[in-house]
N, C-alpha and C positions, 0 to 999 in steps of 0.2 A: 504494499500500499504506499503510495507516494502522494504528496501534495505540493502545492506551489505557494510560496511567499511572494505574492504579486507586488509587494511594495515594502521596501526596507531601504536603509541608508548605510550601507557598508562602508562608504567613503568617509563617514563622520569619525572624528577623532576618538570618540568613545570606544571604538573598536580597534584602534591602532595597535595596542600592545598585544592582542591575541586573535588577529583576524583569521589566521589559519585554522585556530581551534574553533572558532565560532562557525566558520564554514563547515568544518568536519562534524560539529555537533548537530548542525542543521540536517546534514545528510543522514547521519546516524539515526535521527529522530524520524526520518521519512520525509523530509523536505527536500524533494528532488531537484528543485530549482528555485532560484531567488532572482528577483529584479531589483537592482539597485538604482534608486531614483535620483535623478539630477535635480539640484535646487539652484545652481548658478551655472550658466553656460560658460562663464569665464573660469570656472573650475572643472570643466568638463574632462580635462586630462586625468583627473583623479578617478572619475568613473571609468573612463576608458582603460586605465592601467588595471583596474580591478576585474573588468569583464575579460580582459586578455589574459589574466592570471589564472582565473578559476573557471573550469569547464562548466560548472552548474550555475554560473552567475551571468546574467544579462543586464542591460542598462537602458536608460533613456537619456534624452537631452532636453534641458528646459530651465526655466526660471520660476522659482517659487514666488507667489504673490508678495511675500514679505520683502523680496529682493527686486521686485519688478522695477522700481524707480531707479535702480542701479544699472539696469541693463535694457533700457529702452532702445539702444542702438542695435539690439539683437533683431535681425530681420527674419522674415519667413524663409528667405533663400538660405540664410546661414544655417537655420535649424534643419532644413531639408538636406543641406550638404553633410552636416555632422551626423545626421540620422542614417546616412548611407553605409556606415560601418555594419558589417554582418551581425554584430552582437548588440547593436543599438536597436531596440525593438519597439520604442514608443517615444512619445513627446511628453514634456512636462517634468515635474508637476507644475501646473499653472492654474490660475483660477482667481477667486475672490475670497478675501478674508476681512470681514468687518469686526471681528472680535476685538481687535486692537485699533487704536488710532493709526491711520496710515494714508499713503497716497492712493486713494481708491481709483482715481482716474488712470494712474500708471498701471495699477493691477488690471484694470479692464482693457487698456491698450495692449499690454503684454499677453493677456489671455486671448484676445482676438488674433494676435500674431500666431500663437500656437495653434489655435483652431485652423487657421488658414493652412499651416504646415501639415496638420493631421488630414485635412480634407485633400490636400495635394498628394501626400504620400500614401494615404490609406492606413498609416500606423495610428494605433490608439493613442488618444490623449488622456493623460492622467490628470483628473481634475481635483483641485483642492477647493473645497467650499466650506466656509465656516461663518455662521451668523449672517449669511447673505443670501438666504433662500429666495427671496422675492426677485432680487436683481439677477441671481444666477438663472432662475427660470426664464426671465426676459431675454437675457443674452443667449442662452441655449436655443430658445425657440427662434429668435431673430437670425442667428448664425445657421441654424439647421435649415431655415428658409432659403438660404443662399446656396445650400448643398449639403447633403448629409456627411457626417464624419464619425468614425468610431471613437468611443470614449468610455471611461469608467469614472464614477463618482467614488473617489477613494476614501478610506477611513470614514465611512458614512456615519454622521452623527446629527444629521439635519432632520427636518420634519418630513412627515409622510408625503406631503404634497410634492416636495422636490423629488422624492423617490419615485412617485407615480408619474410625474411629468417627464422625468429623466428617462424611465423605462419606455414611455410612449414615444420618445424621440430616438429610441434605439440604444440607449446607454446601458452599461452594466453597473452594478452597485457592489462595492467591496466593504467588507466589515473587518474591523480590527479587534484588538483586545477589549476595546470599550464594550463590545457585545457581552463580555463575560462579567461586567461589573454588577454588583448587587442592585444598584439603582437604575439599571438600564432596561427596565421593563418595557418602555415605549419603544426603545430601539429594537428589542427582540420582537415586539409585535410587528414592526416594520419589516424586519427580516423574514418573518413568517409569511408576509404577503408579496414579497418581490418574487416574480416568476423564477422558477428553479433554474432556468437556462440563462439567467443574468446575474447570478451570485458569484462573487470571488471572495477569497480570504487573504488577509495580510497581516503583518505585524506593525508596520511603520516604525520598526526598531531604528534607533534605541528607545523610542518612546512608547508609552501606553502598554506596558506589559500586562497580559491578562491575568486574571485570578488563576492560581494562588500566588502569582509573582508580582502583583501590583505594587508599585512603589520602588521597584528595582529596575535596573537597566534591562530593557527588552532585547531579545535577539531572535533570529529567524526560526530556531528550533521551536519556539513557542507557538508557531503557527498552528500546531496540532491542537492546542488548547482552544483556540477560537473556532476551529473547524469542528471540534467536538460539541461545543455549545450551539453552533449553528445547526449541527445535526440533530441536537436534542430539540431545538425550536421547530425544526421541520418534521420530526419524527423519522429521521434517518439513522441509520447505523453510521459508525465512524467510517467504515468502508464506503458507504454510499456518499457521505459528505465529501470524502476525498476524491472519489470518482467524479462526482457532478461538478465540483468547483474546479477540478483540474481540466476536465473537458471543456468547461466554460473559458478557462484561461487560454487554452490553445486555440479556441475559436476567435477570441478577441485579439490575442497576441499572435496572429497567424504567421508572423515572420519566424517564430521559434519552432524548431522541429521537435517532435516528441522524443526523439532519440537523445535529446540533450539531457533528459532527466537522469539524475544519478541515482542508482540503486542503493538503498540502505545497506544491503548485503555486501555489495562491491566496496562501499566505503569502509565498512567495518573490517573487511578482509585486508584492505589497504593499511 
């Protein structure tokens, strides 16, 4: 049984002292593939170094909304060029985050640039959305009207309406360790309603460790905990949750070949 951590940040300094061990623990736990997500195009070389080092790690290229004001010079054409690498399999993360004060106009400008790249390349856009449901729906519907593009609402913690409208536009919805928190009843209710063929799981590591690791540094091996809770919510076995979310991952991230999955047994033997 293997699953995919569709969103982590292996390039972050939190992992620097033991990156090899973290990747090995993930594979041993049954996490056969990880996508390390770019947050700054100007630091893309760090992501590239990781995907070229580890067979079971792929990456994206993009600018997080918190950094959008720093990278407004990043063009759609540059994103497309950088995404041409065989192990860069998506765009982002980009989007809107109104939780903190920020340059919201810059966030939206950057977001639309990434959408254009996703539309042009057919690569999925990893969308960050926090405390911006109404505006996110408006932008997604407006941009989809210009032409469809593949995307996932990552680390979903928004309201049910954004989930419904996103799915209606063809988007996927990914759940992180937040799904396991005791007070996440509303989020689990949303996860129960999202169509089975649109569900993904992730860690967003090093953040948001699932129960019983909450408050500690997260890592990709913990994807299994979120997948189990998702399975419980849906009435699936752990094997069914793994199979369904993994199938969904390869449907969305179609640039990745299934043969890239690293077997837990092969990793243990190594």
